[in-house]
Each structure stands twice: as structure tokens, then as C-alpha cells.
VEXMIZA-484631 format. One line per field, with one value per residue (C-alpha): residue number from 0; residue in one letter; x negated, y negated, z. Coordinates in Angstrom, 1 decimal. Layout:
BEGIN
k	c(NUM/...)
r	c(A/...)
X	c(X/...)
Y	c(Y/...)
Z	c(Z/...)
END
This chain:
BEGIN
k	c(0/1/2/3/4/5/6/7/8/9/10/11/12/13/14/15/16/17/18/19/20/21/22/23/24/25/26/27/28/29/30/31/32/33/34/35/36/37/38/39/40/41/42/43/44/45/46/47/48/49/50/51/52/53/54/55/56/57/58/59/60/61/62/63/64/65/66/67/68/69/70/71/72/73/74/75/76/77/78/79/80/81/82/83/84/85/86/87/88/89/90/91/92/93/94/95/96/97/98/99/100/101/102/103/104/105/106/107/108/109/110/111/112/113/114/115/116/117/118/119/120/121/122/123/124/125/126/127/128/129/130/131/132/133/134/135/136/137/138/139/140/141/142/143/144/145/146/147/148/149/150/151/152/153/154/155/156/157/158/159/160/161/162/163/164/165/166/167/168/169/170/171/172/173/174/175/176/177/178/179/180/181/182/183/184/185/186/187/188/189/190/191/192/193/194/195/196/197/198/199/200/201/202/203/204/205/206/207/208/209/210/211/212/213/214/215/216/217/218/219/220/221/222/223/224/225/226/227/228/229/230/231/232/233/234/235/236/237/238/239/240/241/242/243/244/245/246/247/248/249/250/251/252/253/254/255/256/257/258/259/260/261/262/263/264/265/266/267/268/269/270/271/272/273/274/275/276/277/278/279/280/281/282/283/284/285/286/287/288/289/290/291/292/293/294/295/296/297/298/299/300/301/302/303/304/305/306/307/308/309/310/311/312/313/314/315/316/317/318/319/320/321/322/323/324/325/326/327/328/329/330/331/332/333/334/335/336/337/338/339/340/341/342/343/344/345/346/347/348/349/350/351/352/353/354/355/356)
r	c(M/T/E/N/R/S/Q/Q/R/V/A/K/G/R/R/G/R/P/R/Q/A/E/V/A/R/L/A/G/V/S/Q/T/T/V/S/L/V/L/G/G/N/K/Q/G/I/A/L/H/A/E/T/R/E/R/V/L/E/A/A/R/E/L/G/Y/V/P/D/P/A/A/R/R/L/A/A/A/R/N/N/L/L/G/V/F/S/F/T/A/T/F/P/T/A/V/E/H/S/Y/Y/P/F/L/V/G/V/E/Q/E/A/A/A/R/G/F/D/L/V/L/F/T/G/S/S/P/G/G/A/L/E/R/V/R/L/A/D/G/C/L/F/L/G/R/H/A/P/A/A/G/L/R/R/L/V/D/D/G/Y/P/A/V/H/I/G/R/R/D/E/L/A/G/L/A/W/V/G/A/D/Y/V/D/A/S/A/E/V/V/R/R/L/A/A/F/G/H/R/R/A/V/L/V/R/E/D/D/D/A/P/A/S/T/D/R/E/R/G/F/H/E/A/L/A/E/T/G/L/A/G/P/P/G/A/A/G/P/V/V/R/A/A/D/P/A/A/G/I/T/A/E/W/V/R/G/R/W/E/E/G/V/T/A/F/V/A/E/E/T/D/T/G/A/A/W/R/A/L/L/G/A/V/E/G/A/G/L/S/A/P/G/D/V/S/L/A/L/L/G/S/P/P/A/D/L/A/G/R/P/A/P/T/G/F/D/I/P/R/A/E/L/G/A/A/A/V/R/T/L/T/G/L/L/A/E/D/G/P/G/S/P/P/L/V/A/C/A/F/R/A/G/H/T/A/G/P/P/P/G/T)
X	c(0.0/-2.9/-4.4/-1.0/-0.5/-4.1/-3.2/-0.1/-2.1/-4.6/-1.4/-0.1/-3.3/-3.9/-0.5/2.3/5.8/6.1/8.7/11.3/10.0/6.6/8.7/10.2/7.0/5.6/8.7/8.9/12.3/14.2/14.5/18.2/17.8/15.6/18.4/21.0/19.2/17.7/21.3/22.9/24.3/27.5/28.8/29.0/27.1/26.0/22.2/20.0/18.7/15.1/15.4/16.6/13.7/11.2/12.5/12.3/9.1/7.6/9.2/7.7/4.2/4.0/5.6/8.7/11.0/14.0/14.1/16.3/17.3/18.4/19.8/22.1/23.1/23.9/25.9/28.2/31.6/33.0/36.5/38.0/40.7/41.4/44.9/44.9/48.2/48.5/51.1/50.0/50.6/50.3/53.8/54.2/57.6/60.0/62.6/60.0/60.2/56.7/56.9/58.0/55.2/52.6/54.4/54.0/50.3/49.6/51.1/49.4/46.0/46.2/47.1/44.0/41.7/41.3/41.7/42.9/41.4/43.9/42.9/44.8/45.2/45.1/41.6/39.1/36.4/36.2/38.3/39.0/35.1/35.4/37.4/34.1/33.5/36.2/35.5/38.4/41.5/45.1/46.5/50.3/52.1/54.1/51.2/47.6/44.5/43.6/40.0/39.2/40.7/38.8/35.5/35.8/37.2/34.4/31.9/33.5/35.0/37.9/41.2/45.0/47.7/51.0/53.4/52.7/49.4/49.0/47.7/44.7/42.6/41.1/42.8/45.0/48.5/51.6/54.9/58.8/60.3/62.4/63.4/65.3/66.5/68.0/69.4/71.4/72.9/74.1/75.2/77.4/79.0/79.6/81.5/83.8/85.0/82.9/82.2/80.4/77.4/74.7/71.4/70.1/66.2/63.4/61.3/58.1/56.4/55.5/55.9/58.4/61.0/60.1/60.5/64.0/64.8/63.8/65.9/68.9/68.5/68.0/71.3/73.1/72.1/73.0/76.3/77.7/77.9/77.4/76.5/78.6/79.4/77.3/73.5/73.2/72.3/72.8/69.6/69.3/65.8/66.1/62.9/65.1/68.0/69.7/70.2/70.7/73.0/76.2/79.8/80.7/78.2/79.8/83.2/82.1/81.0/83.8/86.2/84.0/84.7/81.7/83.0/79.7/76.7/73.4/70.5/66.8/65.5/62.4/60.3/62.7/65.8/66.5/68.6/70.9/71.4/72.2/74.5/76.4/76.8/77.9/80.5/82.0/82.1/83.9/86.5/85.9/85.5/83.5/84.7/88.1/87.8/83.8/81.4/78.0/74.9/71.4/68.2/66.8/67.6/69.2/67.0/67.0/69.0/72.0/72.2/75.7/77.2/78.8/76.1/75.5/75.7/72.3/69.4/66.7/63.0/61.4/58.7/57.2/56.6/55.0/52.7/52.0/51.4/49.3/46.9/46.9/45.8/43.0/41.6/41.7/39.5/37.1/37.1/36.1/38.6/41.1/44.4/46.1/50.0/51.8/52.0/55.8/58.2/62.2/64.4/67.8/71.0/73.0/76.9/77.4/80.6/80.3/81.0/84.1/86.7/87.2/90.4/93.4/92.1)
Y	c(0.2/-2.3/-1.7/-2.3/-5.4/-6.7/-5.7/-8.0/-10.7/-10.6/-10.4/-13.4/-15.4/-14.1/-15.0/-17.4/-17.1/-13.4/-11.5/-9.5/-6.1/-6.8/-7.7/-4.2/-2.8/-4.3/-3.5/0.1/-0.3/-0.4/-3.8/-3.5/-3.6/-6.8/-8.3/-7.6/-8.8/-12.1/-12.8/-12.6/-9.4/-10.7/-7.3/-6.3/-3.0/-1.6/-2.0/-1.0/-3.9/-2.5/-2.4/-6.1/-7.0/-5.5/-7.3/-10.6/-10.1/-8.9/-12.0/-14.2/-12.6/-13.1/-16.5/-15.5/-18.4/-17.7/-18.6/-21.7/-20.7/-17.2/-18.7/-20.9/-17.9/-16.0/-18.6/-19.2/-18.4/-16.1/-17.4/-14.2/-14.1/-10.6/-9.5/-6.5/-4.6/-2.5/-0.3/3.4/2.2/-1.5/-2.7/-3.9/-2.6/-5.3/-3.7/-3.5/-6.5/-7.5/-8.1/-11.7/-12.4/-11.2/-13.3/-16.3/-15.4/-15.0/-18.1/-20.2/-18.5/-18.8/-22.5/-23.3/-21.4/-17.9/-14.4/-11.7/-8.6/-5.9/-3.9/-1.2/0.4/4.0/3.5/5.9/4.5/0.9/-0.4/-3.5/-4.2/-4.4/-7.3/-9.2/-8.7/-11.7/-15.3/-14.9/-12.6/-12.6/-9.8/-8.7/-6.0/-5.3/-4.0/-4.7/-3.4/-6.2/-4.8/-5.2/-8.6/-9.8/-8.6/-10.5/-13.8/-13.5/-13.1/-16.6/-14.7/-16.8/-14.9/-15.4/-13.3/-13.4/-13.3/-14.7/-13.3/-16.2/-13.3/-13.2/-16.5/-18.1/-16.1/-18.4/-17.4/-18.5/-17.0/-17.6/-19.2/-16.3/-17.8/-20.8/-18.8/-16.0/-18.5/-20.1/-16.8/-16.4/-20.1/-19.1/-16.1/-18.3/-20.9/-18.3/-17.6/-14.5/-13.9/-10.7/-10.0/-7.1/-7.1/-3.9/-3.7/-1.0/-0.2/-1.7/-4.9/-6.6/-10.2/-10.4/-8.3/-10.3/-13.4/-12.7/-11.2/-14.5/-16.5/-14.3/-14.7/-18.4/-18.9/-16.5/-18.9/-22.1/-20.8/-18.9/-15.7/-12.5/-8.8/-5.7/-5.8/-4.0/-3.7/-2.5/-6.0/-7.6/-5.9/-2.2/-1.1/2.0/4.2/6.1/4.0/6.8/8.8/5.9/3.8/6.3/5.7/6.7/4.0/1.4/2.2/2.2/-1.4/-2.2/-1.0/-3.2/-6.6/-6.6/-8.0/-9.2/-6.9/-8.0/-6.0/-6.9/-6.5/-4.4/-2.5/0.2/-1.3/1.5/-0.8/-2.4/1.0/2.8/0.1/0.2/3.7/3.6/1.1/3.0/6.2/4.4/3.5/-0.2/-2.6/-5.8/-8.7/-7.6/-5.5/-6.7/-8.9/-8.1/-10.0/-9.3/-11.3/-11.1/-9.6/-6.2/-3.6/-3.6/-0.2/-1.9/-5.0/-3.6/-4.0/-7.2/-9.6/-9.6/-12.8/-13.9/-15.7/-15.5/-15.1/-17.5/-14.8/-16.3/-19.7/-18.0/-16.3/-19.4/-21.2/-18.6/-19.0/-22.9/-22.2/-19.5/-22.0/-25.1/-22.7/-22.0/-25.9/-26.2/-29.1/-27.1/-25.3/-26.4/-25.7/-25.8/-22.3/-21.9/-22.0/-22.3/-19.7/-20.3/-19.5/-17.1/-17.2/-13.5/-11.6/-9.8/-12.0/-14.1/-14.7/-12.0/-10.0/-12.1/-15.5)
Z	c(0.0/0.8/-2.6/-4.3/-2.7/-3.8/-7.2/-7.0/-5.7/-8.6/-11.0/-9.2/-9.6/-13.2/-14.5/-13.7/-12.1/-10.5/-12.1/-10.3/-11.5/-9.7/-6.1/-6.9/-7.4/-4.1/-2.3/-3.4/-4.6/-7.8/-9.8/-9.5/-5.7/-6.0/-8.3/-5.7/-2.5/-4.2/-5.7/-2.4/-3.3/-4.4/-5.5/-1.8/-2.3/1.1/1.6/4.5/6.5/6.0/2.4/2.4/4.4/2.5/-0.6/1.1/2.4/-1.0/-2.5/-0.2/-0.4/-4.2/-4.1/-6.3/-7.4/-9.6/-13.2/-13.2/-16.7/-15.6/-12.3/-14.3/-16.8/-13.6/-12.3/-15.1/-15.4/-18.1/-17.9/-16.8/-14.0/-12.6/-11.6/-9.2/-8.6/-5.4/-7.2/-8.5/-12.1/-13.4/-13.7/-17.4/-18.2/-18.9/-16.2/-13.4/-11.0/-11.4/-15.0/-14.9/-12.4/-15.1/-17.7/-15.7/-14.9/-18.6/-19.8/-17.4/-17.7/-21.3/-21.0/-19.0/-21.1/-19.3/-20.4/-18.1/-16.7/-15.2/-12.2/-10.2/-7.1/-8.6/-9.8/-8.2/-5.9/-4.7/-7.2/-5.0/-5.3/-9.0/-9.2/-8.9/-12.7/-13.1/-11.9/-9.3/-8.9/-8.2/-6.1/-5.9/-4.1/-1.1/0.8/0.4/2.3/4.5/5.1/1.4/1.0/4.3/2.8/-0.5/1.4/3.7/0.7/-0.7/-3.6/-5.1/-4.4/-4.3/-3.0/-4.7/-1.8/1.7/3.6/6.0/8.5/6.8/7.4/4.6/2.0/-0.5/-1.3/-3.0/-2.2/-2.6/0.3/1.5/5.0/3.5/0.8/3.3/5.5/2.6/1.5/5.3/5.2/2.3/4.0/7.1/4.8/3.5/7.0/7.9/11.5/11.5/9.4/9.2/7.4/6.1/5.5/5.0/8.1/7.8/8.4/4.8/4.9/2.7/4.6/7.9/6.2/5.0/8.3/10.0/7.6/8.4/12.3/11.8/10.0/12.5/15.1/13.2/11.8/14.9/13.1/15.0/14.5/15.6/19.1/21.6/21.6/18.1/16.8/13.5/11.8/10.7/9.8/7.9/7.3/4.7/3.8/1.8/4.9/7.3/5.5/4.9/4.2/7.8/9.1/6.7/8.1/11.5/11.3/9.4/12.1/14.7/12.7/10.2/6.9/5.5/4.7/3.4/2.2/1.2/-2.2/-2.2/-5.1/-4.9/-4.2/-1.7/0.9/-1.7/-3.6/-0.2/0.8/-2.6/-2.3/1.3/0.7/-2.1/-0.2/2.5/0.1/0.5/-2.5/-2.7/-2.2/-1.6/1.5/2.5/1.3/-0.1/-0.5/-2.0/-0.7/-4.2/-7.5/-8.1/-9.7/-13.6/-13.8/-11.9/-14.2/-15.6/-12.3/-11.0/-10.2/-6.3/-4.5/-3.3/-4.9/-7.9/-7.0/-9.5/-10.3/-13.5/-11.8/-8.8/-11.4/-13.0/-9.3/-8.4/-11.6/-10.7/-7.1/-8.2/-10.9/-8.1/-5.9/-8.9/-9.6/-6.0/-5.7/-3.6/-4.2/-7.3/-6.1/-2.9/-1.2/-1.3/-4.1/-3.6/-4.6/-6.5/-5.0/-6.9/-6.4/-7.9/-7.7/-4.5/-2.0/-0.9/2.2/4.5/4.2/6.1/5.5)
END
């Protein structure tokens, strides 16, 4: 090793700027490892602390200084924005609820001179780290791995989540204002004269679900609506809506005086499907016997049924707003769009005054 270092010093004195290959030989590592260490390891690849220190020591001993031209080239952006979906297959079908998001993303990206790279959660082995191939990345999905996003944010990688994620400090996001939109739906039910209402939701802690429930509770307190009598409460969290929301359950709540049933929209539409089937199975109709409301839009395969009372999520605008936020981060002039986008109330045909009013 002493002889090797002497040879490197002679080479340094004989020629000009030391190269990374010489640093690699002196440190006993590959040139790729030297490039990772001296470049700040922006790829997030695991390196032993001892290896990193050997590279830095060799660079100091040789007096290695990055080539300014190469440095500018490495820092140059390639005008690529990543889009990462946490679903098993990237949702490009028109009937998929994510499709309008992608339309908004594509249109806004094209208007700003960016191309798109698509990543999916089904890719094997470190898919989340591969988004670093793009200048920055948009993430969408009901459930996202917090640890992976945390690493990207801590490394300073420009990332924006489509959907509220304020539990991850430093992660930029844009989302629909589900709280106010859900509260407005309940206000409309109260204006019709309903006095008891129930919210059916899936049993998870996705931010979109908790926001809808929060708006529901806020409007109950504001309007004086109540849930069923007793300790059950006005919200039902069903791990399996098809099994838990049955005709017997609906008729039981109806006999207790519940005349308005509300469901959340999810990727699967499970809560809304279960509620529709249970109401029909109980021999009730909407809006004649009960009022039904959907906090969002129905699944595409139910589009032929009467439009439910509820609200429309501005998916294309959310996609465009996410691109504006991401390009604002890339330009280092801060977010380019407000984090919350309003939802439009949809009158629909499934809600009206309760029977006998």
C-alpha cells in the first residue's frame, strides 16, 4: 500500500488534475464507488462507512478536485418527471379513478416542457429508489410506504404526493379538500330535513378516509344531526363492507330512525357497492324511503345507475396542481400551487326529504 501511494504521488506530480480512476486505485475500490461517494451518493445506495472514509482519504491525499465541466453536466436536469403509483398495475384505463389524475399530469407537464417516466409499486427490488432517474417525482396511491418517502425527502429529492400526507414533515403534497366537501354533503342532507345519518367507511387509516370522516363529524355537530340511538355511533368502519353492511343491518338502522346513509369513495368502491346492495336487499329505495350520498364519485361500472348525491373530485386539476408544485420545487422558488383543491357538490338523484316530511 505504501508503494502504491508513492506511485500515486509521482503520478500526481507528473500530470495535472487527478482522475477518479486514480482515487479508486488508491482506495482499493471501484470507480463507480468513488463516483457515488464524491457525488454525495444521491442514489441512496448503501455504502459502508469505512469504504466512504477510504475514498475521501484517498481523494484528499491526491488533491482530487471535481472537473467543473463534468460537475455541471452531472447537475444538469434532463426534464423528466417521474410518476409513481402504489397500485399493482399502473392505472391507465379510462375507467380507472386514477386516469383523470394522469391526464392532468400529462397536460401540465407538456405545457412546462417536461416528459414523464412511469414507475409502479409492482416493480421488483427497490422501485422507489429508481425514481431518482427523474428530476423529481409525483406519488399517488391510497397507501404509500412512509419509510421510502422519508428517505427521499431527507436526501433532498424533489417529491410531491397527490393526496394529503402532512404526517411526513417536509414532503410536499396537493390534495382535495375532503373535509369541507364531506361537510357540505351532510349540510344538504340536514337541509332536506334528515335528523339521523350514518357514515359507512372502510376500516383503515388512509388520510382520504380520515378527512371524509372529519368533515362528516364536523357537519353533524354544526347541523344537529345524530347517528343511531345507543352507543354504536354515527360511523361504521367495515373491514369487509360486503360482509358487514347487509340488508338486515340497513333495515335495523332504518327502524331506529336513520333516514340518510353516506358512504366514502375508495379505489374499490366497496363501501358504496355494499350500501347499494344492502338498501335494495332491505326492500328500500332512494330517495323515496332513504337518502343515499357518496363522498366522491361512483365506480365506472356503476355509471349507468342514477347519479348519487355527493361531490366530484377534481382529479385532472389535482394532477396539474401537483406538477406545478413539483416544478416549483425544481426551480427552488417554493411550491407552485396551493395544497388544497376544492371539490364541487353534486346534487345527484339519490337524496331528498325523508318520508313523511
